[in-house]
FIKE-807501 format. One record per residue: residue number from 0; chain; x, y, z of N, C-alpha, C in turn. Coordinates in steps of 0.2 Angstrom, whole numbers, always signed. Example, Ala and Ser with C-alpha at 12.3 -4.5 7.8 and 13.67 -1.06 7.14 Angstrom:
2
n, chain, neast, nnorth, nup, caeast, canorth, caup, ceast, cnorth, cup
0, A, +66, -28, +39, +62, -22, +39, +66, -16, +39;
1, A, +64, -11, +35, +68, -5, +36, +64, +0, +39;
end
This chain:
107
n, chain, neast, nnorth, nup, caeast, canorth, caup, ceast, cnorth, cup
0, A, +480, +111, +761, +481, +118, +762, +482, +122, +756;
1, A, +478, +127, +754, +478, +130, +748, +483, +136, +748;
2, A, +484, +139, +743, +489, +145, +742, +487, +150, +747;
3, A, +481, +152, +748, +479, +158, +752, +481, +156, +760;
4, A, +480, +150, +762, +482, +148, +769, +489, +148, +770;
5, A, +493, +146, +765, +500, +146, +765, +503, +153, +766;
6, A, +500, +158, +762, +502, +165, +762, +500, +168, +769;
7, A, +495, +166, +771, +493, +169, +778, +498, +167, +783;
8, A, +500, +160, +783, +505, +158, +788, +512, +162, +787;
9, A, +514, +163, +781, +520, +166, +780, +520, +174, +781;
10, A, +514, +177, +780, +513, +184, +781, +507, +185, +785;
11, A, +507, +185, +792, +501, +185, +796, +498, +192, +796;
12, A, +502, +197, +796, +500, +204, +796, +497, +207, +790;
13, A, +498, +203, +784, +495, +205, +778, +488, +205, +777;
14, A, +485, +211, +775, +477, +211, +774, +476, +210, +766;
15, A, +471, +206, +765, +469, +205, +758, +465, +211, +755;
16, A, +467, +213, +749, +464, +218, +746, +460, +215, +740;
17, A, +454, +218, +739, +450, +215, +734, +451, +220, +728;
18, A, +452, +217, +722, +454, +220, +716, +447, +221, +712;
19, A, +446, +227, +710, +441, +229, +705, +443, +228, +698;
20, A, +438, +226, +694, +440, +225, +687, +436, +230, +683;
21, A, +440, +234, +679, +437, +240, +675, +434, +237, +669;
22, A, +428, +238, +668, +424, +236, +662, +424, +242, +657;
23, A, +425, +241, +650, +425, +246, +645, +418, +246, +642;
24, A, +413, +245, +646, +406, +245, +643, +403, +252, +643;
25, A, +406, +257, +646, +404, +264, +646, +405, +268, +640;
26, A, +404, +265, +634, +406, +268, +628, +400, +272, +625;
27, A, +401, +278, +623, +396, +283, +620, +392, +279, +615;
28, A, +386, +279, +615, +381, +277, +610, +379, +283, +606;
29, A, +378, +282, +599, +377, +288, +595, +370, +286, +591;
30, A, +368, +292, +588, +362, +291, +584, +363, +289, +577;
31, A, +368, +291, +574, +370, +289, +567, +374, +283, +567;
32, A, +373, +278, +562, +376, +272, +562, +383, +272, +561;
33, A, +387, +267, +563, +394, +267, +561, +394, +263, +555;
34, A, +398, +266, +550, +399, +263, +543, +404, +258, +543;
35, A, +402, +252, +541, +407, +246, +540, +408, +245, +533;
36, A, +415, +247, +531, +417, +247, +524, +422, +241, +522;
37, A, +422, +239, +516, +427, +234, +514, +431, +237, +509;
38, A, +437, +236, +509, +442, +239, +504, +448, +234, +503;
39, A, +451, +235, +498, +457, +231, +497, +463, +236, +496;
40, A, +468, +235, +500, +474, +239, +500, +480, +235, +498;
41, A, +484, +236, +493, +489, +232, +491, +487, +225, +490;
42, A, +481, +224, +488, +479, +217, +486, +476, +213, +493;
43, A, +477, +216, +498, +474, +213, +504, +468, +216, +507;
44, A, +463, +212, +509, +457, +214, +511, +457, +217, +518;
45, A, +454, +223, +519, +453, +226, +526, +446, +228, +527;
46, A, +444, +229, +533, +437, +231, +535, +439, +238, +539;
47, A, +435, +243, +537, +435, +250, +540, +429, +252, +543;
48, A, +430, +254, +550, +424, +256, +553, +425, +264, +554;
49, A, +420, +268, +552, +420, +275, +552, +413, +278, +554;
50, A, +414, +284, +556, +407, +288, +558, +406, +288, +566;
51, A, +411, +286, +570, +409, +287, +577, +410, +294, +579;
52, A, +405, +296, +583, +405, +303, +585, +407, +305, +592;
53, A, +409, +299, +596, +410, +300, +603, +418, +302, +604;
54, A, +420, +301, +610, +427, +302, +612, +432, +297, +608;
55, A, +438, +300, +606, +443, +296, +603, +445, +290, +608;
56, A, +446, +292, +614, +448, +286, +619, +443, +280, +619;
57, A, +437, +282, +619, +432, +276, +618, +432, +272, +612;
58, A, +433, +276, +606, +434, +272, +600, +440, +268, +600;
59, A, +446, +270, +603, +452, +266, +604, +450, +260, +608;
60, A, +446, +261, +613, +445, +255, +617, +441, +250, +613;
61, A, +436, +252, +609, +432, +248, +605, +436, +244, +600;
62, A, +441, +248, +597, +445, +245, +592, +449, +239, +595;
63, A, +452, +240, +601, +455, +235, +605, +451, +229, +606;
64, A, +445, +230, +608, +440, +225, +610, +439, +220, +604;
65, A, +438, +224, +598, +436, +220, +592, +442, +216, +589;
66, A, +448, +219, +590, +454, +216, +588, +455, +209, +592;
67, A, +454, +210, +599, +455, +205, +603, +450, +199, +602;
68, A, +444, +201, +601, +438, +196, +600, +440, +192, +593;
69, A, +442, +196, +588, +443, +192, +582, +450, +189, +581;
70, A, +454, +191, +585, +461, +189, +585, +465, +191, +579;
71, A, +464, +197, +577, +467, +199, +571, +471, +206, +572;
72, A, +475, +208, +568, +478, +215, +568, +474, +220, +566;
73, A, +476, +226, +567, +473, +232, +565, +476, +238, +568;
74, A, +473, +244, +566, +475, +250, +569, +470, +255, +569;
75, A, +471, +261, +572, +467, +266, +573, +470, +273, +570;
76, A, +467, +275, +565, +470, +281, +561, +465, +286, +559;
77, A, +465, +292, +560, +461, +297, +557, +454, +296, +559;
78, A, +452, +294, +565, +446, +292, +568, +442, +287, +564;
79, A, +446, +282, +562, +444, +276, +559, +447, +270, +562;
80, A, +444, +264, +562, +447, +258, +564, +448, +254, +558;
81, A, +454, +252, +557, +456, +248, +552, +457, +241, +554;
82, A, +454, +236, +552, +454, +229, +554, +457, +225, +548;
83, A, +462, +221, +549, +465, +216, +544, +460, +211, +542;
84, A, +458, +210, +536, +454, +205, +534, +447, +207, +533;
85, A, +442, +203, +530, +435, +204, +528, +431, +201, +534;
86, A, +430, +205, +539, +426, +203, +545, +420, +207, +546;
87, A, +417, +209, +540, +411, +214, +541, +405, +211, +545;
88, A, +403, +205, +543, +398, +202, +547, +399, +201, +554;
89, A, +405, +198, +556, +406, +197, +563, +407, +204, +567;
90, A, +410, +209, +564, +411, +215, +567, +404, +218, +568;
91, A, +400, +218, +563, +393, +221, +563, +389, +217, +569;
92, A, +389, +211, +570, +386, +207, +575, +389, +209, +582;
93, A, +395, +210, +583, +398, +212, +589, +396, +219, +591;
94, A, +396, +224, +586, +393, +231, +587, +386, +231, +589;
95, A, +382, +227, +586, +375, +227, +587, +374, +224, +594;
96, A, +378, +219, +596, +377, +217, +603, +379, +222, +608;
97, A, +383, +227, +607, +385, +232, +611, +380, +238, +611;
98, A, +375, +238, +606, +370, +243, +606, +371, +248, +601;
99, A, +376, +247, +596, +377, +252, +591, +373, +251, +585;
100, A, +371, +256, +581, +368, +255, +575, +374, +254, +570;
101, A, +373, +250, +565, +379, +248, +560, +376, +248, +553;
102, A, +379, +251, +549, +377, +251, +542, +382, +249, +537;
103, A, +381, +244, +533, +385, +240, +529, +386, +245, +522;
104, A, +392, +246, +520, +393, +251, +515, +397, +246, +510;
105, A, +395, +246, +503, +399, +243, +498, +397, +235, +498;
106, A, +399, +232, +493, +398, +225, +491, +396, +221, +497;
end
């Protein structure tokens, strides 16, 4: 007897509700490329993504997805995504897989 059967025995009037999962794939795609820059601040490397022209909410969702995939910290300030570490190549491949045009700026 699995867990669902046990729950049905305990709560016979309960009706099962199907949960829908929201996907964040409805992000605005733009004509101009997103700029992927590398900088050092206080001696530590960071990657900056700039040039997104869509909604700020969508850009925040994108920032969270990138930080989760890379398992790194970062922030969203002044319409820029700041990722801790030098992850330009990996970030560019993630963005290209999502359908964005990406341009590498600097070294």
